[in-house]
N, C-alpha and C positions, 0 to 999 in steps of 0.2 A: 467103866472099866478102870481098875486101879493100876497105877504104875507098878512096875516090878520092884520089889525091895532089892537092896544090894548096892552094887557099886554105882558111881555116877555114870559110868559108861553104859551100864545096863539100863538105867533110867533114860539116858539120852537116846539110845537105840530104840527102845520100846516106844518112847514118845514120838519119834519120827514115824514109826510104823502106824501108830494110832492116828496121828495127824493125817497121814496119807489116806488111811481107811475112812476117815470122817470128813474129808474135804467137801463132799457133796451133802453133808448133814451139818449145817451151821450150828444148830442147837447142841448136837452131840459134841462137836468140836469145842464149843465154848465151855460146855460142862466138863469135858476132859481137861481142858487147859486150866480151869479153876481147880480141879482135883489135883492135877499135876503140881500146880503152884503150892497148894497146901502140903503135899507130900514131899516137895523138894526142899522145904525149909530146913530139915536136918542136914542136908548136904551143903548148905551155905554157899550156893552159887553166887558169884559176884557178877556185876554188870560186865566185867571183862570176860568172864566165862561165857556169858550169852553171846557176846560179840565174836569171840573166837570160835565158838561152836557154830554160829550162823555163817561165818566166813568159810569154815571147813565144810559145812553142809553144802553150801553153794558150789564150792570148788569140786566136791565129790560128785554132786549131781551133774554138773557140767561135763566132767570127765566121763561119767557113766552114760550120759545121754547124747554125746556127740555122735553124729553131726546134727541131730535133731534139736539140740539146745539152741535157744533163741533169746533175744532180749525180752520177749513176752513171757517166756517161761521163767527167766530170771526174775522179772518184776513180780510175777505171780507168787513165786516162792518167797521173795522178800516180804511181800504183803502178808502171806500166810504165817511166816515165821514171826513177823512183827506183831501180828494179832495174838498169836499164842503167847509170846513172851510178855506182851502187855497185860494179859489176863492173869 
């Protein structure tokens, strides 16, 4: 599945949705992350962009999932985000 063309915001939002949809399919997740990395080149995301987005994602998820949010969920999201960004 290709990332949506357009703004950086559209890419980010679509990326989160695809990651969530493929969490139980490691091969699909890795393939999407690789595709996303190739398609993100024109947007020139910096390391700082990834850090800021990751922080915002965790904050948003925590707020949306309270009171079910836990350290285990936090750690799982950090692991998933780190994997996607590293690919």
